[in-house]
Backbone as CSV, one residue per row, in Angstrom:
resi,resn,N_x,N_y,N_z,CA_x,CA_y,CA_z,C_x,C_y,C_z
1,UNK,95.484,90.692,103.681,94.925,91.306,104.777,93.467,91.741,104.261
2,UNK,92.441,91.504,105.118,91.215,92.035,105.101,91.143,93.421,105.220
3,UNK,90.310,94.117,104.333,90.580,95.547,104.429,89.350,96.196,105.541
4,UNK,89.576,97.321,106.188,88.792,97.761,107.363,87.828,98.846,106.539
5,UNK,86.584,99.079,106.625,85.817,100.325,106.082,86.472,101.497,106.168
6,UNK,87.116,102.029,107.272,87.993,103.170,107.336,89.044,103.346,106.195
7,UNK,89.525,102.143,105.959,90.725,102.055,105.018,90.112,101.970,103.438
8,UNK,89.107,101.627,103.259,88.284,101.719,101.986,88.008,102.914,101.849
9,UNK,87.515,103.921,102.682,87.085,105.094,102.554,88.430,105.955,102.237
10,UNK,89.544,105.715,102.854,90.652,106.467,102.435,91.187,106.203,101.079
11,UNK,91.070,104.807,100.663,91.364,104.383,99.269,90.372,105.025,98.180
12,UNK,88.981,104.993,98.448,88.098,105.657,97.532,88.413,106.962,97.572
13,UNK,88.705,107.864,98.433,88.796,109.344,98.496,89.999,109.471,97.582
14,UNK,91.122,108.838,97.897,92.333,109.024,97.233,92.192,108.830,95.759
15,UNK,91.484,107.625,95.460,91.317,107.280,93.937,90.471,108.538,93.164
16,UNK,89.917,109.101,93.670,89.042,110.048,93.047,89.845,111.348,92.414
17,UNK,91.204,111.545,92.814,92.138,112.393,92.736,93.210,111.934,91.656
18,UNK,93.298,110.555,91.590,94.305,110.077,90.809,94.040,109.855,89.395
19,UNK,94.909,110.195,88.329,94.754,110.059,86.947,94.611,108.454,86.716
20,UNK,93.742,108.288,85.810,93.380,106.821,85.272,94.640,106.021,84.960
21,UNK,95.575,106.632,84.527,96.665,105.787,83.906,97.701,105.506,85.007
22,UNK,97.590,106.221,86.098,98.575,105.868,87.259,98.381,104.338,87.618
23,UNK,99.739,103.737,87.907,99.685,102.454,88.553,98.846,102.274,89.754
24,UNK,98.696,103.303,90.529,98.153,103.204,91.851,96.489,103.201,91.575
25,UNK,96.021,103.958,90.641,94.766,103.915,90.347,94.292,102.720,89.703
26,UNK,95.235,102.101,88.751,94.936,100.759,88.268,94.849,99.664,89.314
27,UNK,95.859,99.735,90.293,95.754,98.863,91.275,94.419,98.855,92.171
28,UNK,94.050,100.158,92.435,92.969,100.377,93.320,91.568,99.750,92.402
29,UNK,91.666,100.099,91.096,90.517,99.722,90.247,90.455,98.015,90.079
30,UNK,91.550,97.542,90.159,91.687,95.980,90.121,91.416,95.350,91.349
31,UNK,91.192,96.039,92.588,90.863,95.521,93.783,92.316,94.917,94.199
32,UNK,93.368,95.332,94.079,94.562,94.588,94.437,94.463,94.738,96.070
33,UNK,95.403,93.896,96.747,95.589,93.972,98.088,96.142,95.536,98.416
34,UNK,96.003,95.744,99.518,96.311,97.064,100.032,97.953,97.209,100.011
35,UNK,98.657,96.261,100.383,100.130,96.134,100.323,100.539,96.527,98.978
36,UNK,99.972,96.122,97.962,100.440,96.195,96.526,100.050,97.610,96.012
37,UNK,98.722,97.997,96.635,98.308,99.471,96.289,99.425,100.428,96.864
38,UNK,99.728,100.314,98.208,100.632,101.159,98.883,101.933,101.166,98.099
39,UNK,102.577,100.119,97.515,103.822,99.928,96.880,103.575,100.682,95.504
40,UNK,102.666,100.520,94.811,102.274,101.154,93.482,102.230,102.782,93.832
41,UNK,101.682,102.981,94.885,101.560,104.694,95.333,102.975,105.103,95.543
42,UNK,104.135,104.309,96.133,105.504,104.718,96.306,105.951,104.764,94.842
43,UNK,105.898,103.898,94.080,106.466,103.905,92.695,105.875,105.200,91.867
44,UNK,104.660,105.464,92.163,104.142,106.625,91.492,104.484,108.062,92.171
45,UNK,105.102,107.911,93.271,105.537,109.222,94.018,104.609,109.690,94.810
46,UNK,103.617,109.061,95.203,102.564,109.337,96.076,102.742,108.725,97.517
47,UNK,104.029,109.329,98.093,104.362,108.829,99.298,103.616,109.024,100.533
48,UNK,103.002,110.396,100.487,101.947,110.816,101.426,100.858,109.695,101.599
49,UNK,100.435,109.107,100.359,99.153,108.103,100.469,99.696,106.971,101.159
50,UNK,100.847,106.535,100.737,101.381,105.271,101.406,101.605,105.438,102.807
51,UNK,102.007,106.559,103.365,102.340,106.941,104.668,101.014,106.752,105.480
52,UNK,100.050,107.364,104.804,98.538,107.260,105.664,98.268,106.058,105.646
53,UNK,98.379,105.259,104.615,97.828,103.797,104.674,98.793,103.103,106.063
54,UNK,99.856,103.110,105.901,100.812,102.591,106.936,100.259,102.987,108.480
55,UNK,100.051,104.256,108.629,99.646,104.962,109.868,98.085,104.202,110.222
56,UNK,97.428,104.214,109.307,96.016,103.538,109.409,96.157,102.092,109.894
57,UNK,97.159,101.362,109.176,97.343,99.881,109.430,97.766,99.848,110.936
58,UNK,98.884,100.738,111.291,99.343,100.734,112.422,98.389,100.936,113.779
59,UNK,97.703,101.951,113.558,96.501,102.041,114.477,95.518,101.052,114.664
60,UNK,95.241,100.467,113.451,94.134,99.470,113.564,94.787,98.207,114.290
61,UNK,96.014,97.882,113.974,96.603,96.831,114.645,96.854,96.831,115.983
62,UNK,97.225,98.296,116.505,97.385,98.337,118.049,95.943,98.256,118.715
63,UNK,95.096,98.696,118.104,93.477,98.868,118.700,93.158,97.280,118.868
64,UNK,93.642,96.188,118.016,93.272,94.883,117.954,94.075,94.022,118.843
65,UNK,95.169,94.636,119.681,95.939,93.770,120.508,95.189,93.963,121.824
């Protein structure tokens, strides 16, 4: 899925607070797809972040309809 600039901002902001050794940070740094980043966030225990990503994607898709 192509990433929207607002989603990129959310990811960039969140990346700044993540420790470099977290799988989420590594996925972001590797520019992995947002779906994989969200799954890594869940694995790392950052469920709030994955929920925010899901909400953003839902809102974006609803506006596109």
